[in-house]
C-alpha positions as CSV (number, residue, x, y, z in Angstrom):
1,M,-24.0,36.2,12.7
2,M,-22.5,34.8,9.5
3,N,-24.9,33.6,6.8
4,H,-24.9,29.9,6.0
5,G,-23.4,30.3,2.5
6,L,-20.5,32.4,3.8
7,G,-19.9,29.9,6.6
8,R,-19.7,27.0,4.2
9,L,-17.3,28.9,2.0
10,V,-15.0,29.6,4.9
11,A,-15.2,26.0,6.0
12,T,-14.4,24.7,2.5
13,M,-11.5,27.2,2.2
14,A,-10.1,26.0,5.6
15,M,-10.2,22.3,4.5
16,L,-8.4,23.1,1.3
17,A,-5.8,25.3,3.0
18,F,-5.2,23.1,6.0
19,P,-5.3,19.5,4.9
20,M,-4.7,16.8,7.5
21,V,-1.1,15.7,7.5
22,T,-1.1,11.9,7.6
23,H,1.1,9.1,6.3
24,A,-0.2,6.9,3.5
25,S,-1.0,3.3,4.3
26,F,-2.3,0.1,2.8
27,I,-5.6,0.3,4.7
28,G,-8.5,0.8,2.2
29,Q,-6.3,0.2,-0.9
30,D,-7.7,-1.9,-3.6
31,V,-5.1,-4.6,-4.5
32,N,-4.8,-7.4,-7.1
33,A,-2.5,-10.3,-6.4
34,T,-0.9,-12.3,-9.2
35,Y,1.8,-15.0,-9.2
36,Y,4.4,-14.5,-11.9
37,Y,6.9,-17.1,-13.3
38,P,9.4,-17.2,-15.0
39,D,9.4,-13.4,-15.4
40,T,7.3,-10.4,-14.5
41,S,5.5,-10.4,-17.8
42,T,4.2,-14.0,-17.5
43,P,1.4,-14.8,-15.0
44,Y,1.9,-18.4,-13.9
45,P,-1.1,-20.5,-15.0
46,F,-0.8,-23.0,-12.2
47,A,-1.1,-20.5,-9.4
48,E,-4.0,-18.3,-8.3
49,F,-5.1,-16.1,-5.5
50,V,-8.5,-16.3,-3.9
51,P,-9.8,-13.7,-4.1
52,P,-7.5,-12.2,-6.7
53,S,-8.7,-8.7,-5.9
54,F,-9.4,-7.3,-2.5
55,T,-9.6,-4.2,-0.4
56,V,-7.1,-4.1,2.5
57,G,-8.8,-4.4,5.9
58,A,-8.5,-6.6,8.9
59,G,-7.3,-10.2,8.7
60,V,-6.0,-12.3,5.9
61,E,-7.0,-10.7,2.6
62,T,-6.1,-13.5,0.1
63,V,-4.7,-16.9,-0.1
64,G,-2.4,-18.0,-3.0
65,N,-2.5,-21.6,-4.3
66,V,0.6,-22.7,-6.1
67,E,0.2,-26.0,-7.9
68,D,-2.1,-27.3,-5.1
69,V,1.0,-28.0,-2.9
70,T,1.9,-24.6,-1.5
71,F,-0.6,-22.1,-0.1
72,I,0.4,-18.5,0.7
73,N,-1.7,-16.6,3.3
74,V,-1.4,-12.8,2.7
75,D,-2.2,-10.3,5.4
76,F,-1.8,-6.6,4.8
77,A,-1.9,-4.1,7.7
78,A,-1.3,-0.3,7.7
79,N,2.4,-0.5,6.8
80,T,3.2,-4.2,6.7
81,I,2.6,-7.3,4.7
82,S,2.8,-10.8,6.3
83,L,2.9,-14.0,4.2
84,T,2.8,-17.5,5.7
85,F,3.7,-20.4,3.5
86,D,1.8,-23.7,4.0
87,T,3.1,-26.7,2.0
88,V,2.7,-30.4,1.8
89,L,6.3,-30.7,0.4
90,I,9.2,-31.6,2.6
91,N,11.8,-28.9,1.7
92,P,10.9,-27.3,-1.6
93,T,12.9,-24.7,-3.5
94,W,11.5,-22.1,-5.9
95,N,12.9,-22.4,-9.4
96,S,15.7,-20.0,-10.3
97,T,14.6,-17.7,-13.0
98,S,14.5,-13.9,-13.5
99,F,11.3,-13.8,-11.4
100,N,9.4,-16.4,-9.3
101,G,7.0,-14.8,-6.9
102,V,4.0,-12.5,-6.4
103,V,3.1,-9.1,-7.6
104,F,0.7,-6.9,-5.8
105,T,-0.9,-4.2,-8.0
106,M,-2.7,-1.3,-6.3
107,A,-5.5,0.6,-8.0
108,A,-3.9,3.9,-7.0
109,P,-0.2,4.9,-6.3
110,H,0.9,3.5,-3.0
111,G,3.5,6.1,-2.0
112,I,6.1,3.6,-0.8
113,L,9.6,5.0,-0.1
114,G,11.2,1.8,1.1
115,A,10.7,-1.8,2.3
116,T,12.4,-3.9,5.0
117,V,12.3,-7.6,5.8
118,D,11.3,-7.8,9.4
119,G,13.7,-9.7,11.8
120,S,10.8,-12.0,12.7
121,S,10.8,-13.5,9.2
122,T,11.8,-17.1,8.9
123,F,12.2,-17.1,5.1
124,V,16.0,-17.8,4.9
125,G,17.8,-15.9,2.2
126,F,14.9,-13.5,1.4
127,D,16.3,-10.0,2.0
128,N,15.4,-6.3,1.2
129,S,16.8,-6.7,-2.4
130,D,14.1,-9.2,-3.1
131,V,11.4,-6.6,-2.6
132,T,11.0,-4.0,-5.4
133,F,8.3,-1.6,-6.3
134,N,7.1,1.0,-8.8
135,A,4.4,3.6,-8.4
136,N,1.6,1.1,-7.9
137,Q,3.1,-2.4,-7.7
138,I,5.1,-4.4,-5.2
139,F,7.3,-7.3,-6.4
140,L,8.3,-10.2,-4.1
141,N,10.9,-12.4,-5.8
142,W,11.8,-15.6,-4.0
143,Q,13.4,-17.3,-7.0
144,G,16.0,-19.9,-6.0
145,L,15.1,-19.9,-2.3
146,S,14.0,-22.9,-0.1
147,Y,11.2,-22.9,2.4
148,V,9.3,-25.2,4.7
149,D,5.8,-25.5,6.0
150,G,5.1,-22.6,8.2
151,T,7.7,-20.2,6.7
152,V,6.8,-16.6,7.5
153,L,7.8,-13.5,5.5
154,N,7.1,-10.2,7.3
155,L,7.7,-6.9,5.5
156,S,7.6,-3.3,6.7
157,F,7.1,-0.4,4.4
158,D,7.8,3.4,4.7
159,F,5.4,5.7,3.0
160,K,5.7,9.3,1.7
161,P,3.9,11.7,4.0
162,N,0.9,13.6,2.5
163,P,1.9,17.1,1.3
164,V,2.0,19.9,3.8
165,P,0.5,23.2,2.7
166,E,3.0,25.8,1.5
167,T,3.4,29.2,3.0
168,G,1.6,30.7,0.0
169,T,-1.5,28.7,0.8
170,F,-1.6,30.1,4.3
171,T,-1.1,33.6,2.9
172,A,-3.9,33.2,0.3
173,F,-6.2,31.8,3.0
174,G,-5.5,34.8,5.2
175,I,-6.2,37.3,2.3
176,A,-9.4,35.5,1.5
177,L,-10.6,35.7,5.1
178,A,-9.7,39.4,5.3
179,G,-11.7,39.9,2.1
180,L,-14.7,38.1,3.5
181,A,-14.5,40.2,6.7
182,F,-14.3,43.4,4.7
183,A,-17.3,42.4,2.5
184,R,-19.3,41.5,5.5
185,S,-18.6,44.8,7.2
186,R,-19.6,46.7,4.1
187,K,-22.8,44.7,3.9
188,R,-23.8,45.8,7.4
189,N,-23.2,49.5,6.7
């Protein structure tokens, strides 16, 4: 029978050598939402998200209020973001500038490879080129576009897979197990 210390060592080595291969997702990510206008270095003082920071889970995470006339409901899921625009205006158009939209900033790198506007979106003119990202931010730029009450923007994201152990890791794990078996057999003798 293996002693408890040796068993824990083998279990720890196995977890390090054989990590679960899963895809990244938004679930559990800590996110901050900020409205920027007229560029990505200027937070717009007449817009706010409540709450401004949240952890992605079930349901609507935050609601943006732009000038008390347009409200943006934001719902993150594992690999999607859905925004619904509610407005009291008849047929508003976002001003044309270098940037007019929301920036989502994650506390940790998100691992996004690509983004696609879903075919169910009703935000006319918003396309894949209006979604950009860096290591921990997502930029949604709807400058110059019109919308109506009930407009929906659905986005899908592709993530990098978590790393798969290399062959050398498996070899090192096998050598370590063989060494433990040898040490155990010597201890018995």
